[in-house]
C-alpha positions, 0 to 999 in steps of 0.5 A, spaced: 134 879 071 131 886 072 130 889 078 125 895 080 125 898 087 119 901 091 121 906 096 116 908 101 115 912 108 110 910 113 104 914 115 104 920 120 103 918 127 105 910 125 111 908 129 117 904 125 115 898 129 107 898 127 109 900 120 113 893 119 108 889 122 103 892 118 107 891 112 109 884 113 102 881 116 097 885 111 100 888 105 106 883 103 101 878 102 097 882 097 103 883 093 104 876 093 097 875 091 097 880 085 104 880 083 105 873 080 110 875 075 116 877 080 121 872 082 123 875 088 119 880 093 124 883 099 122 888 104 129 892 106 127 896 112 131 902 114 133 903 121 137 910 122 145 909 124 150 915 126 153 917 119 160 914 119 164 921 117 160 926 122 156 921 127 149 925 126 143 920 126 138 922 121 131 919 119 131 917 112 126 919 107 124 912 106 122 907 111 123 901 106 126 899 100 122 894 097 125 890 091 121 886 086 125 882 081 123 879 075 126 875 069 127 880 064 124 887 062 118 884 059 116 880 065 116 886 069 112 890 064 107 884 064 107 884 072 105 892 071 099 890 067 097 885 073 097 891 078 093 895 073 087 890 073 081 893 076 081 888 083 088 889 084 089 896 083 083 898 088 085 893 093 092 895 093 091 902 093 086 902 098 091 898 103 096 903 101 092 909 104 092 905 111 099 905 112 103 909 107 105 917 106 102 916 099 106 923 096 112 920 098 112 913 094 117 912 089 118 907 084 125 906 081 129 901 076 135 899 079 142 899 076 147 894 080 155 895 081 159 891 085 167 892 087 171 886 088 174 886 095 181 884 096 182 878 100 174 876 100 174 869 096 168 865 094 161 867 097 161 873 101 158 872 108 153 878 110 151 877 117 151 885 118 148 890 113 148 897 112 146 902 107 148 909 105 143 913 102 146 919 097 143 924 092 148 927 087 149 934 088 146 940 084 148 941 077 150 934 076 146 929 071 145 922 073 150 919 068 155 924 071 154 922 078 154 914 076 161 915 072 164 919 078 162 915 083 164 908 080 171 911 078 173 916 083 169 915 090 168 907 090 175 906 089 176 910 096 171 906 099 175 899 097 181 903 100 178 905 107 172 900 108 177 895 112 173 889 114 167 889 108 165 883 105 161 886 100 161 893 097 155 894 092 152 900 089 144 900 087 143 906 082 136 908 082 133 911 076 125 914 076 120 909 073 112 910 073 109 908 080 105 902 078 098 904 081 097 911 078 103 912 073 106 918 076 113 919 075 118 923 080 125 923 082 127 919 088 130 923 094 136 918 093 140 916 087 144 911 090 143 906 095 150 904 097 150 897 101 156 895 105 156 888 108 160 885 113 161 877 116 160 880 123 159 885 128 167 886 129 168 887 122 163 892 122 166 896 128 173 895 125 170 899 118 167 904 122 174 905 126 178 905 120 173 911 116 174 915 123 181 915 122 184 922 120 186 921 113 180 917 111 175 921 114 179 927 111 179 924 104 173 921 103 169 927 106 173 932 101 171 927 096 163 927 098 163 934 097 164 933 090 159 929 088 153 928 094 148 933 096 151 933 104 144 935 107 140 929 104 145 923 106 143 918 111 146 911 114 142 906 116 142 898 118 138 894 114 132 889 116 131 884 111 124 880 110 123 876 104 116 872 101 116 865 099 113 865 092 109 859 091 110 859 083 118 859 084 121 853 085 
């Protein structure tokens, strides 16, 4: 499976509710119509939450992470050619102007990593989801960032993230935007997804991270790897389209 992600921000003056409504009723059907090579089409709308370590509530740089799944890289490339066809490019580009802050739009390839959670067996229950959006600190390459996160920071998440049912890192690598070919780095290098079986487990994890030892150790480690100014914490509202060509 090959995964790409489109990171999008709503047009100034539009509420998040208006943005979600427009995307789901107007834009998503166009995606289904013109991108017939994808195997899944998911919109992950982001709602700001207090950051676990300092309690600050800040709006993220994007309002939605749109996942496009393909069978493989070749199928993805075939799908991108569909987007460049004159009719598709014109219709999608004109619709994007109606609800998106176009200079903010980014496309990335996604590299998934996941930790094994002690005590969790079988298919994890994911009734409550949140995402931590993070950028590497200045002077660190993406490969150095991934290596540090996986070998140093992620084990701390497992140790102190009491109550998690899943702990996934979605590393984001820049790719050319499908409608105009522009290539820009995203505001975040990783979308770290934490899932819980229920709200009680999510609250238990929040309390565990706020405990003095956990807060001190995790906070100190974050200074080594992240740009602290840009970090954000959000809840996730998932929407997925039915794709007629998929069984």
